[in-house]
C-alpha positions in Angstrom: -7.5 -104.7 24.1 -8.2 -101.8 21.7 -9.7 -98.6 23.0 -13.0 -99.3 21.3 -13.1 -102.8 22.8 -12.4 -101.3 26.2 -15.1 -98.7 26.0 -17.6 -101.3 24.8 -16.7 -103.4 27.9 -17.0 -100.3 30.1 -20.5 -99.4 28.7 -21.6 -103.0 29.1 -20.4 -103.1 32.7 -22.2 -99.8 33.5 -25.4 -101.3 32.0 -25.1 -104.5 34.0 -24.2 -102.7 37.2 -27.3 -100.5 36.9 -29.5 -103.6 36.4 -27.9 -105.2 39.4 -28.4 -102.1 41.5 -32.0 -101.9 40.6 -32.6 -105.6 41.2 -30.9 -105.8 44.6 -32.0 -102.3 45.7 -35.5 -103.3 46.7 -34.2 -106.1 49.0 -31.7 -103.9 50.7 -33.9 -100.8 51.1 -37.0 -102.9 52.1 -38.9 -100.9 49.5 -38.0 -97.6 51.1 -37.3 -94.6 48.9 -34.0 -94.1 50.7 -31.4 -95.9 48.7 -29.0 -95.8 51.6 -31.4 -97.2 54.2 -29.6 -100.5 54.7 -26.3 -98.7 55.7 -28.2 -96.4 58.1 -30.1 -99.2 59.7 -27.1 -101.4 60.2 -25.1 -98.4 61.5 -27.8 -97.7 64.1 -27.9 -101.4 65.2 -24.1 -101.5 65.6 -23.6 -97.9 66.7 -21.3 -97.0 63.8 -21.5 -94.6 61.0 -23.4 -95.7 57.8 -20.3 -94.8 55.8 -18.3 -97.4 57.8 -20.9 -100.0 57.1 -20.7 -99.4 53.4 -16.9 -99.6 53.6 -17.1 -102.9 55.3 -19.5 -104.3 52.7 -17.2 -103.0 49.9 -14.1 -104.6 51.5 -15.8 -108.0 51.3 -15.8 -107.7 47.5 -12.3 -106.2 47.4 -10.9 -109.1 49.3 -12.5 -111.5 46.9 -11.0 -109.6 44.0 -7.6 -109.6 45.6 -7.9 -113.3 46.1 -8.7 -113.8 42.5 -5.7 -111.6 41.4 -3.4 -113.8 43.6 -4.9 -117.2 42.8 -6.8 -116.9 39.5 -9.8 -118.6 41.3 -12.9 -117.6 43.1 -13.8 -119.2 46.4 -17.5 -118.7 46.2 -20.3 -119.3 43.7 -20.1 -115.6 42.7 -18.1 -114.9 39.6 -15.2 -112.4 39.6 -17.3 -110.3 37.2 -20.1 -110.2 39.8 -17.6 -109.2 42.6 -16.2 -106.4 40.4 -19.7 -105.2 39.6 -20.7 -105.2 43.3 -17.5 -103.4 44.3 -18.1 -100.7 41.8 -21.8 -100.4 42.9 -20.7 -100.0 46.5 -18.3 -97.2 45.5 -21.4 -95.4 44.0 -23.3 -96.0 47.2 -20.4 -94.8 49.3 -20.3 -91.6 47.2 -24.1 -91.2 47.8 -23.4 -91.4 51.6 -20.6 -88.9 51.3 -22.8 -86.5 49.2 -25.7 -86.8 51.6 -23.5 -86.2 54.6 -21.9 -83.2 52.9 -25.2 -81.6 52.2 -26.6 -82.4 55.7 -23.6 -80.6 57.2 -24.2 -77.4 55.2 
């Protein structure tokens, strides 16, 4: 893959990930203005930190990606591209939780 082809792929992934984030966001935030609400709510229910909740959600996608790397197959209806997109989006959400926690501690 040429550098140009890779950067086109990268730009397309970023666009699709943003669309996915916007689409799924309303469901997960229950229309709240707090993008990280789901992690906080689940954390309260389970008495764990929201960052750990996000890490668990992220790992679900990582395990699927590892399975694909090992077998060349997906074991669900979601495509490998969708799993990669979700994993990358969860990393952004994790960064949001880290940033929010950092600023709350100051």
